C-alpha positions, 0 to 999 in steps of 0.5 A, spaced: 500 500 500 502 506 497 503 511 503 500 518 502 504 524 503 502 531 506 495 532 510 488 533 509 486 539 507 481 542 512 478 547 507 474 541 504 470 541 511 469 548 512 462 547 512 463 543 518 465 548 522 458 550 524 457 549 531 453 555 534 456 561 537 454 561 545 449 567 546 449 566 554 453 565 560 454 557 558 459 556 553 464 550 550 470 552 548 475 548 544 482 549 545 486 544 541 487 536 541 482 534 547 482 540 551 475 543 552 473 548 557 466 548 559 463 554 563 457 556 565 459 563 568 460 561 575 464 555 574 469 552 569 471 545 568 477 543 563 479 537 560 487 536 559 489 543 558 495 542 553 498 548 551 505 547 550 505 543 544 512 542 543 515 540 536 515 533 533 523 533 533 523 535 541 518 530 542 522 524 538 529 526 540 529 530 547 526 531 553 519 535 554 516 540 559 511 545 560 512 551 556 510 556 561 509 562 556 505 558 551 500 556 557 500 563 560 498 566 553 493 560 552 489 562 558 489 569 557 486 568 550 481 563 552 479 568 558 481 562 563 482 565 570 479 560 575 477 553 574 474 548 579 477 542 576 482 540 570 481 533 568 486 529 563 482 524 559 489 520 559 496 521 561 500 521 554 504 528 554 499 531 549 493 531 554 496 531 561 503 534 561 501 541 562 495 539 567 499 541 573 501 547 571 494 549 569 491 547 576 497 551 579 495 557 575 487 557 576 486 554 583 483 548 580 484 540 582 487 535 578 482 529 577 483 523 574 486 516 575 492 514 579 497 516 573 494 523 573 496 523 580 503 521 579 503 527 574 501 532 579 506 529 584 512 530 579 510 537 578 509 539 585 502 539 586 500 538 594 496 533 595 489 537 596 490 539 589 490 532 587 483 528 586 483 520 584 476 519 582 472 512 582 470 510 576 462 511 575 462 515 582 459 522 580 463 528 582 460 535 583 463 542 581 458 547 582 452 546 577 457 541 574 457 533 575 462 529 572 463 522 572 469 518 569 468 511 566 473 507 564 475 506 557 481 504 552 486 508 548 485 508 540 490 503 537 496 503 537 498 506 544 505 508 543 506 509 550 502 504 554 501 502 561 500 506 568 505 511 571 507 508 577 512 514 580 512 521 579 513 524 573 518 530 574 519 534 567 523 535 563 522 528 561 522 523 555 515 523 552 515 516 554 514 517 561 507 520 560 504 513 559 497 512 557 494 510 564 487 510 565 483 512 559 476 515 560 470 517 558 467 523 561 460 524 562 458 531 564 451 533 566 449 540 568 444 543 572 441 547 566 439 540 563 445 540 558 449 533 558 455 531 554 460 526 553 467 527 552 471 522 549 478 524 548 481 518 545 478 514 539 478 508 543 472 504 547 470 499 552 464 495 549 458 496 553 461 501 558 456 507 556 450 502 555 444 506 559 448 513 559 445 519 556 449 525 553 445 530 548 452 532 545 458 527 544 465 531 544 468 525 540 476 524 539 478 522 532 486 522 533 488 515 529 481 513 527 482 514 520 487 509 520 483 503 523 479 499 518 472 501 517 468 496 521 472 499 527 470 506 525 462 504 525 463 500 532 466 506 535 460 510 533 456 505 536 459 505 542 459 512 543 454 516 539 449 511 539 450 508 546 448 515 549 443 517 544 447 524 542 444 528 537 450 532 536 457 530 535 463 535 535 470 532 533 476 533 537 483 531 537 484 532 529 489 537 529 496 537 529 499 538 536 506 539 534 504 546 531 503 551 536 496 555 537 498 561 535 499 558 528 492 556 524 490 549 526 492 544 521 490 536 520 494 531 522 499 528 517 497 522 513 503 518 516 499 518 522 492 519 521 487 520 515 481 525 517 478 524 510 476 517 511 474 519 518 469 524 515 467 520 510 465 514 514 462 518 520 459 523 515 455 517 512 453 515 519 451 522 521 447 523 515 443 516 515 442 517 523 440 524 522 445 526 527 449 533 527 457 532 525 461 538 527 468 541 527 469 546 533 472 553 532 479 554 536 478 559 541 470 561 540 465 560 545 460 555 542 453 552 544 452 545 541 446 544 544 443 550 540 444 546 534 439 541 537 434 546 538 
């Protein structure tokens, strides 16, 4: 099979960047990869908080650490000055490396599995700023209620395993092993519900009986799976929760800094064109909205359903 060069052209999907802009206090803001800010005007929760985005060469050949200037710039641009919780969807570097730095700046707690706790300890967070969650037990943050459910990473997992000791940056990328992979269910007192599925993996039956109006669906590496896997992934997330609107995450090249325009991951590691073809067909047949989020924009995907 001949390897395709280059990367998908996001201009082909310009019409998919159509999540309605938020008009009230409640908003969801996409900040790259699987970093998603949910804010109701009183309480704000954040998945991942990855803003450093080191280059591919640095990741492959050297040691990496949070880039304090890039983190500060991203928080300023997103208008983040306080958070209740930072929740890594798993502990690979492109999800959890910056999480403790964001926690330190915003008064949040770092919440996740034991691997996330080791990332927090390695960064010097005190014990009272680290919370190890129990799968299936909801945690309240203001009017938000988050439930962590066990999931899987999309194959291949380049850094599998759990983190057993504190990760002290700078560290090799491989020190940030996957750890626990989560499906995070978000419920809000307003009645809004969402699924944040940061990686394109799933555990069969894990979301059965759960409900989410909106699914924020990670698609990194999804396009290089066989089509049966893509259909199973959709069934185990979108169909399982009854989501009527789907917003795709983790399609952007996370080696490109956020001050530059987003671009898709290269064909060498993913194929967004295949993902959009297969998921687009499923969405059309099931009358589900399929969208791409716009970086930095406060959006309200529940308005699509309305």
